[in-house]
C-alpha positions in Angstrom: 146.4 139.7 -23.2 145.5 143.0 -21.8 143.9 144.3 -25.0 141.8 141.2 -25.4 140.5 141.1 -21.8 140.1 144.8 -21.0 136.4 144.9 -22.0 134.8 147.5 -19.7 131.5 145.9 -19.2 128.8 147.4 -17.0 129.9 145.9 -13.7 133.5 147.2 -14.2 132.3 150.6 -15.2 130.4 150.9 -11.9 133.5 150.5 -9.8 134.0 154.2 -8.9 130.5 155.6 -9.4 126.9 154.7 -9.6 126.8 156.6 -12.9 128.1 154.6 -15.9 128.6 157.8 -17.8 131.0 159.2 -15.2 132.9 155.9 -15.0 133.4 155.8 -18.8 134.7 159.4 -18.6 137.0 158.3 -15.8 138.7 155.6 -17.9 138.4 157.2 -21.3 141.7 158.1 -23.0 143.8 157.2 -20.0 147.5 157.6 -20.8 147.0 159.3 -24.2 146.3 162.9 -23.1 148.6 165.5 -24.6 148.9 167.3 -21.3 147.9 166.2 -17.8 148.2 167.4 -14.3 149.6 164.0 -13.5 152.9 165.1 -14.9 153.0 167.9 -12.4 152.0 165.6 -9.6 154.8 163.2 -10.2 157.3 166.1 -10.1 156.4 167.0 -6.5 159.4 166.4 -4.3 159.4 166.5 -0.5 161.8 165.1 2.2 158.7 163.5 3.8 157.9 161.6 0.5 154.2 162.0 1.4 151.8 164.0 -0.8 148.2 164.8 -0.1 145.7 165.2 -3.0 142.5 166.9 -1.9 139.4 168.3 -3.5 135.6 167.8 -3.5 133.8 164.6 -4.5 133.7 164.1 -8.2 136.5 166.6 -9.0 138.8 164.0 -10.5 141.2 162.8 -7.8 140.9 159.2 -8.7 141.2 160.0 -12.4 144.4 162.0 -11.5 145.8 158.9 -9.6 145.1 156.6 -12.5 146.6 159.0 -15.0 149.8 159.2 -12.9 150.0 155.4 -12.9 150.0 155.4 -16.7 153.2 157.6 -16.5 155.2 155.4 -14.1 155.1 151.9 -12.7 153.4 152.3 -9.4 151.1 150.8 -6.8 147.4 151.5 -6.3 145.7 150.7 -3.0 142.0 151.5 -2.4 141.2 151.9 1.3 137.4 151.6 0.7 136.7 149.3 -2.2 133.0 148.9 -1.5 132.8 145.5 -3.3 133.8 146.8 -6.7 136.1 145.0 -9.1 139.3 146.4 -7.7 141.3 144.5 -5.2 140.1 144.7 -1.6 143.4 143.6 0.0 144.0 147.0 1.7 140.6 147.4 3.3 140.5 143.7 4.2 143.8 144.2 6.0 142.4 147.2 7.8 139.4 145.2 8.9 141.7 142.4 10.2 143.8 144.8 12.2 140.7 146.6 13.5 139.5 143.3 14.9 142.7 142.0 16.4 144.7 145.0 17.6 143.9 145.9 21.2 142.3 149.2 22.2 144.8 151.4 24.0 142.1 153.6 25.6 141.1 150.7 27.7 144.6 150.5 29.2 146.1 152.8 31.9 149.1 154.9 31.0 152.1 152.8 31.8 154.4 150.0 30.7 151.6 147.7 29.5 150.0 150.5 27.4 153.4 151.3 25.8 154.1 147.6 25.1 150.7 147.1 23.4 151.3 150.3 21.3 154.6 149.0 20.1 153.0 145.6 19.3 150.3 147.4 17.3 152.8 149.4 15.4 154.9 146.3 14.6 151.7 144.5 13.4 150.8 147.4 11.1 154.4 147.4 9.7 154.1 143.7 9.0 150.7 143.9 7.2 151.8 146.9 5.1 155.0 145.2 4.1 153.0 142.1 3.2 150.6 144.2 1.1 153.3 145.9 -0.8 155.3 142.7 -1.3 152.3 140.9 -2.7 152.0 143.6 -5.4 155.8 143.6 -6.2 155.8 139.8 -6.5 153.1 140.0 -9.2 154.9 142.9 -10.8 158.2 141.0 -11.0 156.3 138.0 -12.6 154.7 140.3 -15.2 158.0 141.9 -16.0 159.5 138.4 -16.7 156.6 137.6 -19.0 156.7 140.9 -20.9 158.7 141.1 -24.1 162.2 142.3 -23.4 161.1 143.1 -19.9 159.1 146.1 -21.0 155.7 146.4 -19.3 153.4 149.3 -20.2 152.6 151.1 -16.9 149.0 151.4 -18.1 148.6 147.6 -18.4 150.0 147.2 -14.9 147.6 149.8 -13.6 144.6 148.0 -15.2 145.7 144.7 -13.7 145.6 146.3 -10.2 142.2 147.8 -11.0 140.5 144.6 -12.2 142.3 141.6 -10.8 139.1 139.5 -10.7 138.5 140.3 -14.3 141.7 138.6 -15.3 141.7 135.5 -13.1 138.3 135.3 -11.4 139.9 135.8 -8.0 141.6 138.6 -6.0 145.1 137.1 -6.1 146.6 140.3 -4.4 144.4 139.6 -1.3 145.3 135.9 -1.3 149.0 136.7 -1.5 148.7 139.1 1.4 147.0 136.5 3.5 149.9 134.1 2.9 152.6 136.7 3.6 151.1 138.4 6.6 152.4 135.6 8.9 156.0 136.0 7.7 158.5 137.6 10.2 158.8 141.4 9.7 162.6 141.2 9.3 162.2 138.7 6.5 159.6 140.8 4.8 161.8 143.9 4.9 164.8 142.0 3.4 162.6 140.4 0.8 161.0 143.7 -0.2 164.4 145.4 -0.6 165.7 142.6 -2.7 162.8 142.4 -5.1 162.6 146.1 -5.5 166.3 146.1 -6.4 165.5 143.7 -9.3 162.5 145.6 -10.4 164.3 149.0 -10.3 167.0 147.7 -12.8 164.2 146.8 -15.2 161.8 149.8 -15.0 164.6 152.3 -14.5 162.8 154.3 -11.8 164.5 155.7 -8.7 161.5 155.3 -6.5 158.0 153.6 -6.5 154.9 155.8 -6.3 152.2 154.3 -4.0 148.7 155.7 -4.2 146.2 155.2 -1.5 142.7 156.2 -2.8 139.8 156.8 -0.5 142.3 157.6 2.2 139.6 159.2 4.3 138.8 155.7 5.5 142.1 155.7 7.3 141.1 158.7 9.3 138.2 156.9 10.9 139.9 153.5 11.3 141.6 152.3 14.5 141.3 155.6 16.2 142.6 154.2 19.5 145.2 151.7 18.5 148.3 153.9 18.1 150.1 156.4 20.3 151.5 159.7 19.2 155.3 159.6 19.0 155.4 163.1 20.6 152.8 162.6 23.4 152.1 159.1 24.8 148.8 160.3 26.2 147.3 160.9 22.8 146.1 158.2 20.5 146.2 158.6 16.7 144.2 156.8 13.8 145.5 154.4 11.3 146.5 157.2 8.9 149.3 158.2 11.3 150.7 154.7 11.4 150.4 154.3 7.6 152.4 157.4 6.9 154.9 156.5 9.6 155.6 153.1 8.0 156.1 154.4 4.4 158.0 157.5 5.4 160.4 155.8 7.9 160.6 152.1 7.0 160.2 151.8 3.2 162.6 154.4 1.8 162.2 153.6 -1.9 158.5 154.7 -2.0 156.6 157.9 -2.3 153.2 157.9 -0.7 150.2 159.7 -2.3 147.1 160.1 -0.1 143.8 160.9 -1.9 140.3 161.1 -0.6 137.2 163.4 -0.5 136.8 163.3 3.3 140.6 163.7 3.8 140.5 167.1 5.5 143.8 168.9 5.0 143.7 170.3 8.5 143.1 166.9 10.0 145.8 165.2 8.0 148.2 168.1 8.7 147.7 167.8 12.4 148.3 164.0 12.3 151.4 164.1 10.0 153.0 167.2 11.5 153.9 165.3 14.6 157.2 164.2 16.2 157.3 161.5 13.5 158.4 164.1 11.0 159.7 166.7 13.5 157.5 169.5 14.6 158.5 171.9 11.8 157.7 169.5 8.9 154.8 170.5 6.7 152.5 168.3 4.7 153.3 168.5 1.0 150.1 169.5 -0.8 149.1 169.2 -4.4 145.8 170.8 -5.5 144.1 169.3 -8.6 141.6 171.1 -10.8 142.4 174.5 -9.3 139.6 174.6 -6.6 142.1 176.0 -4.1 145.4 177.3 -5.4 147.3 177.0 -2.2 147.1 175.3 1.2 146.8 178.7 2.8 143.6 179.4 0.8 142.2 176.0 1.9 143.0 176.7 5.5 141.5 180.2 5.3 138.3 178.6 4.0 138.1 176.2 6.9 138.8 179.0 9.3 135.3 180.3 8.5 133.9 177.3 10.2 136.6 176.6 12.8 138.1 179.5 14.7 140.5 177.1 16.3 142.1 174.2 14.4 142.2 171.8 17.4 138.4 171.2 17.5 138.7 167.8 15.9 135.1 166.7 16.6 133.9 169.5 14.4 135.5 167.8 11.4 133.4 164.7 11.9 130.3 166.9 11.5 131.8 168.9 8.6 132.8 165.9 6.6 131.0 166.2 3.3 129.0 169.2 4.4 130.3 171.5 1.7 129.1 169.0 -1.0 126.0 167.7 0.7 123.2 169.0 -1.5 124.8 168.3 -4.8 125.6 164.8 -3.8 122.0 164.3 -2.7 120.8 165.4 -6.1 123.0 163.0 -7.9 122.0 160.1 -5.7 118.3 160.8 -6.0 118.7 161.0 -9.8 120.4 157.6 -9.9 118.0 156.0 -7.4 114.7 157.7 -6.9 114.3 156.9 -3.2 114.6 160.3 -1.6 113.7 159.3 2.0 116.1 156.3 2.0 118.9 158.3 0.6 118.2 161.0 3.1 118.6 158.6 6.0 121.8 157.2 4.5 123.4 160.6 4.1 122.4 161.5 7.7 124.2 158.4 8.9 127.3 159.4 6.8 127.6 163.0 7.9 126.1 163.5 11.3 127.5 162.4 14.7 124.1 161.7 16.1 120.7 161.2 14.5 119.1 162.2 17.8 119.7 165.9 17.0 117.0 166.2 14.4 116.9 169.9 14.7 120.4 170.2 13.3 120.5 172.3 10.1 121.7 169.4 8.0 118.8 167.1 9.0 116.2 169.8 8.6 117.5 170.9 5.3 117.7 167.4 3.8 114.3 166.7 5.2 112.9 169.7 3.2 114.7 168.4 0.1 113.2 165.0 0.4 109.7 166.2 1.1 109.8 169.1 -1.3 108.4 171.6 1.3 107.6 175.1 0.1 106.3 176.8 3.2 109.7 177.8 4.4 110.2 180.4 1.7 108.1 183.5 1.0 108.3 183.0 -2.8 107.0 179.4 -2.4 110.2 177.9 -3.7 111.6 174.6 -2.7 115.3 173.9 -2.5 115.5 172.5 -6.0 114.0 175.7 -7.4 116.6 177.7 -5.4 119.3 175.6 -6.9 118.0 176.3 -10.4 118.0 180.0 -9.8 121.5 179.9 -8.4 122.8 177.8 -11.3 121.0 180.0 -13.8 122.5 183.1 -12.2 126.0 181.6 -12.3 125.6 180.5 -16.0 124.2 183.9 -17.1 126.6 186.1 -15.2 129.5 184.1 -14.0 128.9 185.5 -10.5 127.5 184.3 -7.2 123.8 184.6 -6.8 122.6 187.0 -4.0 120.4 185.4 -1.4 118.4 188.0 0.5 116.1 185.6 2.4 117.6 184.2 5.6 115.9 180.8 5.2 117.4 180.5 1.7 120.8 181.6 3.0 120.7 179.0 5.8 119.5 176.2 3.5 122.0 176.7 0.7 124.8 177.1 3.3 124.2 173.5 4.4 125.9 171.9 1.4 125.4 173.4 -2.0 127.6 176.5 -2.0 130.2 178.3 0.0 128.6 181.6 1.2 130.3 184.9 2.0 128.5 187.3 4.3 128.9 191.0 3.8 127.4 194.0 5.7 125.2 195.1 2.8 124.6 191.9 0.8 124.4 188.2 1.5 126.1 186.5 -1.4 126.3 182.9 -2.4 129.6 182.1 -4.1 129.0 179.0 -6.1 132.6 178.0 -7.0 132.6 174.3 -6.2 132.9 172.2 -9.4 130.7 169.4 -8.1 127.9 171.8 -7.1 127.8 173.4 -10.5 128.1 170.2 -12.5 125.5 168.4 -10.3 123.1 171.3 -10.7 123.6 171.5 -14.5 123.3 167.7 -14.8 120.0 167.7 -12.9 118.7 170.6 -14.9 119.7 169.0 -18.2 118.1 165.7 -17.4 115.0 166.9 -15.7 114.0 169.8 -17.9 112.0 169.1 -21.1 114.1 170.4 -24.0 117.3 170.4 -22.0 119.5 173.2 -20.8 118.6 175.7 -23.5 114.9 175.4 -22.7 115.7 175.8 -19.1 117.7 178.9 -19.8 114.9 180.4 -21.9 112.5 179.8 -19.0 114.7 181.2 -16.3 116.0 184.3 -18.2 113.3 186.5 -16.7 113.8 185.1 -13.2 117.4 186.3 -12.9 118.1 190.0 -12.5 121.2 190.5 -14.7 123.0 193.3 -16.4 123.0 194.1 -20.1 126.5 192.6 -20.3 125.2 189.4 -18.8 122.4 189.3 -21.5 125.2 189.2 -24.1 126.7 186.2 -22.2 123.4 184.3 -22.6 123.4 185.0 -26.4 127.0 183.8 -26.7 126.1 180.6 -25.0 123.1 180.1 -27.3 125.2 181.1 -30.3 127.7 178.3 -29.6 125.0 175.6 -29.7 123.3 177.3 -32.7 126.3 177.5 -34.9 127.2 173.9 -34.0 123.8 172.8 -35.2 123.6 175.1 -38.2 126.7 174.0 -40.0 126.0 170.3 -40.3 128.1 169.4 -43.4 125.0 168.7 -45.6 124.1 172.1 -46.9 126.0 174.5 -49.2 127.2 177.7 -47.6 125.3 179.9 -50.1 122.0 177.9 -49.3 122.2 178.4 -45.6 119.4 180.6 -44.3 121.9 182.4 -42.1 123.6 184.0 -45.1 120.5 184.5 -47.2 120.9 188.3 -47.1 124.4 188.3 -48.6 125.0 189.6 -52.1 128.4 188.0 -52.7 129.8 184.7 -51.6 133.4 183.4 -51.2 134.7 180.9 -53.8 133.9 177.9 -51.5 130.3 179.0 -51.1 129.1 176.1 -53.3 130.4 173.6 -50.9 128.7 172.1 -47.7 130.4 173.3 -44.5 130.6 171.8 -41.0 132.1 172.7 -37.7 135.4 171.0 -37.2 137.1 170.0 -33.9 140.7 171.1 -34.2 143.8 170.0 -32.3 147.5 170.9 -32.4 150.2 168.3 -33.2 153.8 169.3 -33.6 152.9 173.0 -33.9 150.5 172.2 -36.8 146.8 172.7 -36.3 144.7 169.8 -37.6 141.1 168.9 -37.8 140.0 165.7 -36.0 138.0 163.2 -38.1 135.5 162.4 -35.3 132.9 165.0 -34.4 132.1 166.1 -30.9 128.4 166.0 -29.9 126.5 169.3 -30.0 126.0 169.1 -26.3 129.8 169.5 -25.7 130.5 171.8 -22.7 131.7 175.3 -23.3 134.8 177.0 -21.8 134.4 179.6 -19.1 134.2 183.3 -19.4 136.1 183.8 -16.2 139.0 186.3 -16.1 141.4 183.4 -15.5 141.2 182.6 -19.2 142.3 186.1 -20.2 146.0 185.2 -20.3 146.8 182.5 -22.9 143.2 181.7 -23.4 143.0 181.6 -27.2 146.5 180.2 -27.2 145.5 177.3 -25.0 142.4 176.9 -27.2 144.7 176.3 -30.1 147.1 174.0 -28.3 144.8 171.8 -26.3 144.2 168.6 -28.2 140.8 167.9 -26.5 139.3 171.4 -26.4 135.7 172.1 -27.3 134.7 173.8 -30.5 133.9 177.1 -29.0 135.8 179.3 -26.7 134.3 182.2 -24.7 137.1 184.5 -23.5 137.1 187.3 -21.0 134.4 190.0 -21.1 136.8 192.7 -22.3 138.2 190.7 -25.2 137.2 189.5 -28.7 136.2 187.4 -30.4 133.4 186.0 -28.2 133.4 182.7 -30.0 135.9 181.1 -32.3 135.6 177.9 -34.3 136.7 176.3 -37.5 134.6 175.7 -40.6 135.5 172.7 -42.8 134.3 172.6 -46.4 133.5 169.4 -48.3 136.8 169.6 -50.2 138.8 170.0 -46.9 139.3 173.8 -46.9 139.7 175.1 -43.3 138.2 178.6 -42.6 138.6 180.3 -39.2 135.3 181.7 -38.0 134.9 184.4 -35.4 131.7 185.5 -33.7 131.1 188.8 -32.0 127.9 189.0 -30.0 126.8 192.6 -29.7 123.7 193.1 -27.5 123.5 196.8 -28.5 121.7 199.2 -30.7 124.7 200.7 -32.3 127.9 198.8 -33.0 131.2 200.7 -32.8 133.5 199.8 -35.6 136.4 199.8 -33.2 134.7 196.9 -31.4 134.1 195.0 -34.5 137.7 195.2 -35.5 138.6 193.2 -32.4 136.8 190.3 -33.9 139.5 189.2 -36.2 142.6 191.4 -35.7 145.2 189.7 -33.5 146.7 192.9 -32.3 143.3 193.6 -30.6 142.9 190.2 -29.0 142.7 190.2 -25.2 142.9 193.9 -24.4 141.9 195.2 -21.0 139.8 198.3 -20.2 142.8 200.5 -20.7 143.4 199.0 -24.2 146.6 197.2 -23.2 147.4 193.8 -24.5 147.8 191.0 -21.9 149.5 188.6 -24.3 153.0 188.8 -25.7 152.7 186.1 -28.3 149.9 187.4 -30.4 151.8 187.7 -33.7 152.9 184.0 -33.7 149.4 182.9 -33.0 148.1 184.8 -36.0 151.0 183.6 -38.2 150.1 180.1 -37.2 146.5 180.6 -38.3 147.6 182.2 -41.5 149.9 179.3 -42.5 147.9 176.4 -41.1 144.6 177.4 -42.5 146.0 178.7 -45.8 144.2 181.9 -45.0 145.3 183.8 -48.1 143.3 181.3 -50.2 140.3 180.6 -48.1 139.8 183.8 -46.1 138.0 184.0 -42.8 134.4 184.4 -41.8 133.2 186.9 -39.3 129.7 186.8 -37.8 128.3 189.9 -36.0 125.3 188.8 -34.0 123.3 192.0 -33.1 119.9 190.5 -32.4 117.5 191.4 -30.7 118.9 195.0 -30.5 119.4 195.3 -34.3 122.4 197.4 -35.4 122.7 200.0 -38.0 126.1 199.5 -39.5 128.2 202.6 -40.2 128.5 203.0 -44.0 132.1 204.3 -43.7 133.2 200.9 -42.3 132.9 199.4 -45.7 136.6 200.3 -46.1 138.9 198.1 -44.0 140.9 199.9 -41.3 144.6 200.4 -41.8 145.5 197.8 -39.2 143.9 195.2 -41.4 145.1 196.6 -44.8 147.4 193.6 -45.5 145.0 190.9 -44.4 143.5 188.5 -47.0 139.8 188.4 -47.9 137.2 188.3 -45.2 133.5 187.4 -45.2 131.3 189.3 -42.8 127.8 188.1 -42.0 125.6 190.3 -39.9 122.9 188.5 -37.9 119.9 190.8 -37.5 116.2 190.4 -37.4 116.2 189.3 -41.1 118.0 186.1 -40.5 118.2 185.5 -36.8 115.6 182.9 -37.0 118.2 180.6 -38.5 120.0 180.6 -35.2 117.7 181.1 -32.3 114.4 179.4 -31.5 111.2 181.4 -31.6 110.4 183.2 -28.4 113.9 184.2 -27.4 113.5 187.8 -28.3 110.4 188.3 -26.1 112.3 186.7 -23.2 115.3 189.0 -23.6 113.3 192.2 -23.9 111.8 191.7 -20.5 114.9 190.8 -18.6 115.3 193.1 -15.7 118.4 195.2 -15.2 119.9 196.6 -12.0 120.1 200.2 -12.9 119.8 202.8 -15.6 123.6 202.5 -16.2 123.1 199.0 -17.5 120.5 199.8 -20.1 121.2 198.9 -23.7 123.2 201.4 -25.7 121.3 203.6 -28.1 122.3 205.9 -31.0 123.5 209.2 -29.6 121.1 211.7 -31.0 118.8 214.2 -29.3 115.6 212.2 -30.0 117.0 209.0 -28.4 118.5 210.9 -25.5 115.1 212.4 -24.9 113.5 209.0 -25.0 116.1 207.7 -22.6 115.2 210.3 -20.1 111.6 209.2 -20.3 112.7 205.6 -19.6 112.4 204.4 -23.2 115.0 203.0 -25.6 114.4 203.2 -29.4 115.9 200.3 -31.4 117.1 201.1 -34.9 116.7 198.5 -37.6 119.5 198.0 -40.0 118.4 199.2 -43.4 121.5 198.2 -45.4 123.1 194.8 -45.5 126.8 195.1 -45.8 129.6 192.7 -46.4 133.3 192.7 -47.2 135.0 189.9 -49.1 
């Protein structure tokens, strides 16, 4: 039934996003991932049985919730359904309680206020028990229908996501409306009894309950419930919600997830007398934006010197992601002024304060004003420059103009002020992705054309220039090896004198994955626009290892700046031979043979500045490559990309070093001025030569002879052209 009916048509795909593409990515391959953070999430244990999942908008919190629900039978509530295809029973219940529960702030402190507060709490308990019971009644019915009582958690999750798609009506909401008038004691007994039956079938000790868009609970019924520790303080619906699940429904584990769910706000609510004063909120961070709760709190301390200034959080809600969210909304619906007004309503406490930085910044975005910046840039151009700097260097872009600093601080990036330099640290996933998406869609020719155009606008070091070429190389090799042309006929290898035995076969780039410790090649091909992995130092340890093990990794991997190879991928011949390919990008005049060895020698992988290895499992990795790819028969291919600073290869390097004396045959392809046109589009060289550098210490390396040293003192660098084409096979 599920497989026949789960056709994700357009309306369904829009349920979590205005972008159909993002929605498809959200639901794609649910429950079939080789590794997922959902496994870690479900292992979180806390006496409170309450876990908060926090991150920025678009970072994957909902995807994480759904992935977890494919692992275990659980419940999914959405506190803000917004008319999509999921059940709106939870937010309908919230609206009902908001309308009928009395406001405690209108009552004087005393017996009447206390009685009304108890009645409100009892009403919330009854509605929440009814909501949970309605789900469990349907679940019990589905288990009775399932063959041998075995129900796939993924199917149950889909039923909760699209109840209208199956029956044409929201039967969860209708069940709640029927059950909400039942006495609370009867609901509690019924709930315990039905869970006892379900538990024997699903063999789970507890029931995970996910509340997505939980930020709606922070702003709902703010004055309906009293604090258990202080009767003079009222608390929002979130406090009552967690109290009911933690104290009155012992077989559940509550997961709260929402973009506007401030950790500080939630912590202040939950760390009340309800859980004793010493209790701490259990925190799970997805996608690594903040590793610990302490880092998150430290970040908020930049804006809030004291954590009890709750009104500030109303203003800060969404502030960190303001600009990137605006970009995505304008792209989806080109009505900048209307979207501006909508966002002002969402994130400001009062529209009357039109001089607030948020309003003025968004106004400049909508109107495209340029007069605020000396260089005549509008905010979109500043975003392009920051994103370009991040892509080229992996570092935050320095902002020296105070107007730029103020504007970007509004929502696009987290800024760090220093005495000597104002620095924009762009480390928020949504900000980078939104900027790149906007650039990719709005720039003729896509991201690479944008990069070529912006290369001269970003002051980068010589090492960063190499990073640019590595990124270009990844796209270039992916396009070059298309599976239709013989290896010996490729223009990239036109300067070779000798070819490997499979040179008469067409070759393509293969997407590999690991299954039962055996590396295989997937039949389907990833698109050429597949994203690349990061060059950040966090990939130093285990990077290449994870590249081999991850079943859904991209074709190319760019490791740490001190390691080699710069890019690794697999070539597949027409007859099915698998050949590891390694690319070393050397933006230098002279290539040191010690550096080139790192390209394919496992003992040299991932060494730091001191030459020490950071990995302990290098040998097993190389043994795996040798066996899985039949390396002794097929050999490997090594590309040394030296353009535009062409390299003169040392003749003595024709003999392999001793560390590689026992290795099988190897094909080395130098990419110089003679064949670089096969990889890079025309005009790249001119762009690179005029890229500014920060200091003389970052100039390109030149051959160490007296003539060149003299030229260097005069501010010139002489580039040597390789006269001999060398290879080793």
